[in-house]
N, C-alpha and C positions, 0 to 999 in steps of 0.2 A: 332483574336478571335479563340479559340479552344474549342472543345467538348471533355469532359473526361468521359469515361465509366468506372465506378468503378466495381471491381470484387466483387462478393458476399462474405460475411464473411465466413471464414474457419479457422480451427485450424492450418493448416500448409500450406506452399506455394506449396507443392507437389500436393495438392488436387485440384489446380486450373484447371488442364486439365486432363480429364479422359483418362485412358490408356486401351488398349484391355484386358490386364490382369485383371484389376479391374472390367471391365464390365463382363468378363467371370465369375469371382468369385461371383458377385452379382446374376448371372443367374444360377449358378451351381445347387442350390437346385431344381429349376424348371426343369432343364434338367434331373436330376436324377429321379424325380417323373415321367416325361414323359416316360423315358426309362423303368421304372418299370411297368407302366401301359401298355405300348406296349408289353412287354414280357408276362404279364399276359393274355392279349387278345390273343396273339399267342398260348400260352399253352392251353387256353380254346378251341380255334378253333381246334387245333390238337386233343385234347382229344375227343371232340364231333365228329369230322370227323372219328376218329378211332373206336368209339363205336357205332355210329349210322348206319354205312353202307350206302348203296345206298338209294336214296329217290325216285327212279323210281317206277311207279305203277307195281305191281306183281313182283317186284324184290325179288330174293331169300334172300337178305340180308337186306331188308327194314322192320323195325319193326313197321312202321306206319300202320294205319288202312287199307290203300290201298296197302300195301305190302304183301308179302307171306312168311315171315320168319317163321311164326308159322307152316305152312304146311311142310316146309323144315325140321324144327327141329323134328317134329313128324316122318317124313319119315326116318331121320337119326337114330332116336331112334329104329326104326324097321329094321335097318340094310341096308338101302338104302343109297348109296354114291351119294350125290348131287354135281354136278359140274356146277357152274354158268359160262356162256360164253356170249360174246357180239358180236361175229362175226361168219360167216359160217366157216371160216378157223379154228378158235379155237374149234368150235363144231365138225368139222371133226376129229381133233386130239384127242379130248376127246372120241369120239365114237371108233376110231381105237384102243385106249388104253384100252378099256373095253371089256370084254367077251360077255356081254349081256346088252343092254342099252335101255332106253326110252328117246326120245328127246321131250321136251316141247318147242315149238316155239311160241313166242309172238312178233308180228311186229306191234305195235300200230301206228307207223309213216309211214307205208307202204314203207319201205326202200328197201326191198328185191325185186329182179326181178323174172320173171318166170323161167329163167335159174337157178337162185340160189335156188328156191324152188324145181326144178327138181333135182338139185345136192343133196339137203337135203334128198329127198325121195330115191335117189340112194344109200344112205349109207347103206340101207338094215336093218335098225333098226326101231322099232315102233315109230311112230310120233304122238304127240298130239298137234294140232294146236289150239291155243286159240284165239277166235274171229277174224278169218281171214276176210278180207273185200271182196267186190264184185269181185275184180280181183284175189285175192289169193284163195278164196274158191274152184273154179273149178280146180285150179292147184293141190290142195291137194286131192280132190275127184271129178272126172269128173261128171257132171250132177247135181252138188249142187250149188245153188245160194242163195244170201242173200235176206231175206224177210223183214228185218227191225228189230227194237228193240223189245225185249220181256221182260216181268217182271211179277213176281208172283210166285205161287207155282206150281210145276210140279210133277206129280205122275209117278212112275215107270211103263213103258208101253212097254218094250222090254226085250229080254232075255239076254242082255249084263250084265255080272256079276257085274260090278261096279254100274250100274243103279239099279239092283235088290237089292244089299246090301244097297244102299242109301235109297230106299223106296220113300221118298218124299224130294224134293229139293225146297228151296225157294231162288231164286236168280234172277239176271237180266243180260242182255247182248244182243247178236244178235241171231236172229232166221233164219233158213234156210229152203228152199224148195228143195226136191229131185225130179228131172224129171223122167219120165217114162223110159227114156233110161238108167238110172243108174241101173246096175245089182249088186246083192249081196251087196247092201248098206242097212244098218240098220238105221232107223230114230227113235230116242228116245226123250222122254220128249216133246211130241207133243201136241200143242193146235191149233185147227182150221187150220190144215194142215201145220203148222209152227213148225219145230223141233228145239230144243235147243242143241241137240247132234246128230251127224251123225257119223256112224262107217263103215269103209270099210276094210274088212279083206281079200279081194281077190287079192290084189296087191302083189308087191315084199315083202312088210312088212305092217303090220296093220297100218291104219291111222284113227285117230279120230279127228273130228272137235268139239271142246267144245265152244259153244257160250256163256255159262254162266260164264264169267270171274270172277264174284264176289264170286264163290264158293272157289276160291283160296285166297281170301283176308283175312287178319288177323281180320278185323272188323266183318266179317259175317261167318267165318268158323264154328262157333259153332251153326249156325242156322239149325234146322231140320237135314236132311241127307247130308248137304253140305260137311262136313269133310269126311264122308264115301265115297262119290263119288270121291272126290279129291284123297284120299289116295289109293283107289283101282284102280283108273285109272292110277295113276303115280307110284305106288309101285309094278308093276308086274315084274320088273327086278332089279337086284342088283345095277345097276347104273342109275341115272337120270341126264341127261344133261339139265340144265335149261337155255335155249337160248333165250335171249331178244336182238333183232336186234339193231344195233347202226350205227353211220355214218361210221364205219369201213367197213360196207357192201357195201358202195357206191363206193369202189375202189377195183381193183383187186390185186394190189401190196401193199407194205408197205407204211405207211404214209410218204410223202415227208417232208424233214426237212425245216427249215426256210431259210437256204442258198440255197436250191434247188428251193424254190418258189420265191426268190428275183431276180429281173432282174439284168443283168450283169452291168448296168451302175450305180446302187445304191452305190456299194462299193467305186468306184473312186470318186463319188460325195461326200460321207460322209468324205472321207479322205481329199478332197479339202476344205470342210467346216471346218474341224478341223484345218487344216493348216492356213486357212484364219482367224479363230478365235484367234489362238495363235499369228499370226502376228499383228492383230488389238490390242490385249492386250498389246503386247510389244510396239507398236507404240504409243498408248495412254498413257501407263505408262511412256515412255521416254518424251512425250510431257508435261505431268503434272509435272513430277519430283517427288522427294521424298516429303513426308508429312512434313510440317513445323509446329512446335509447338510454339505458341506464347502465353505467359502467359499474363493475364489481370492484371492491366488496360491497355487499348490501347488509345492513344491520336489521334484523328482524327481532322484535320484542318477543320474549317468551310467552307473555300473556296473549299476544295475537296468535301465536302458534297453537296455544292451548284452546283458545276460543274457536279458532277455525276447525281444529280437529273435533271439538265438541259439536259444532254445527253439522259436520259431516256424519258423525255418529247418530245425531238426532234425525237428520234427513233420511238416513238409511235404516232407521229403527234398529240399530245394532246395539241393543241394550246390554247383552251379555259381553260384547267386545268392550264396551265402555266400562262395565263393572270389572272385567278382568284387568283393565289398565289400572283401576284404583286398587284392586287386590294386590297386584304386583308391588306397588309402592308400599302398601300396608304390611305385606309379608316381609319385605326387606327391612322396614323400620322395626317391626316386632322382633325379627331375628337378632338385630344389633342390640335391641333393648334387653333381651333376655340372655345376651352373651353367647349366642350361637355364631359359628363361622359363616362366611358368605356362601360356602358350599353346602349348607344345611338344606335338607329337603323341606317341602311344605308340611309333610307329615310330622317331621321333627319339630317344626315351629308350632304346629297345632298342639302337639303333646306338651311342649314347654309352656305355652300360653295357658292351656287348660289346667296344668298343674299349678301355675303361678296364681291364676285368678280364681281357681276353684270352680270354674264353669264346666258344664257338661262338654265332653270332647266332641260329641256329635253336633252340638250347637255351634261350637267354634269352627268345626269343619264345614258346616253349612254356610257360615258367614264368609269364611276365607276361600272356600273351594266349591262346594256342591250346589248351593242355591242358584236358581236361574230366574231372573226377573222377566215376568210376562207382561208387565206394563211399566209406564213411567213412574207410577206411584211405588211399585215394588223396587224399582231401581233406586229411587230416593231413600226408601226405607233401608235397603241393604247398605247403601252408602253411609247412612247415619249409624247403622250397627257397626260398620268398620271404625268409624270415629269413636263410638262408645267403647269398642274393644281396645283401641289404642289408649283411650283415657284410663280404662281399668288397669291395663298393664303399667301405665305411667304412675298410677296411684300406689301400686304395690311394689314397683321397682323404680327407684328414683334415678337410675342411670339413663332413662330415656331422655334424649335432648329436648330442651324446651321448645325449639322451633318445630319439632315433629308433631306438636299438639295442635297445629293450625288446621285450617280447612283444606279439603281436597280441592285440586285445580279442576 
């Protein structure tokens, strides 16, 4: 007996087996669409990155409401050359290349050390420190400490030119207190002994602490005298170095490369893994051999199917599943032997076989339905009992076909 698997209908014999070329041609339109979409996304990202500048708060190139691009553009229109920097080293080079400069320093993440702040003051140029924290404020102006956050409208209350020209400032940020030991220090924009601006002109170079960082933001620059304060404070010299600290300030030398950060054992290990992968690919490829193309239809012998399924049952130890397969065939043959229809239930077959052979109904039910094999020996025993039961029915009922008395597959 053989099992024949017919091939699906097709116009030509060549279409029976798909080839890599035909599969690629079917997917080619989708590949082209994916590539076009990917290129479009890359172009959009590049254009947006080139046009938007930085997105850091108070960045000289940030056009967002919390950026400071508007102040920078106005300063440049008035002849001030603005140089954005992100490290103390770059700031030093910018100051050395300018004849007269103001340095705006903003360190929101507190990345600078006391030595770096001292080096910055040692450049001998005017410094405007924006919202320095509790550790940084005394380094810029000794005797100045952080008093907390301030918000609201501040009126001009000192003789500092930038404050006088601003008149009234509406902003928020940090407030500072000046100790009695601080000499020649001017406190401005003060409420309840808390000042939003402190100026020291007695050092190597003038230093100003600006606690109201929002006067530099694009979103609030047009409020009251904020623009006047920012422009007059930062536009006193032809060059303005806009210094926002970054992680480059955490190291003294240049940024180490990936090779310098990688341990020495990583490279040999990667080479070994690559060699092992190539060897495994060659080994498995030689073991499997070349791809064999076999056109349908394929004829599979019934005995091969039966033996293959039996090996699977044996490997999985599916004894009950194997016995149920034998029981299904036995119940079907017994039903036809005793004259029952194909729609007869197992209980009806058990009752008919028990009545015909005179065997106990519980024993017949155990063989055909209830017994569970717990070992290979029990599976063989129950299989033999199925054969014995068929033989008993055949002996008492001659209508059982002779070919049904053979062995189980």
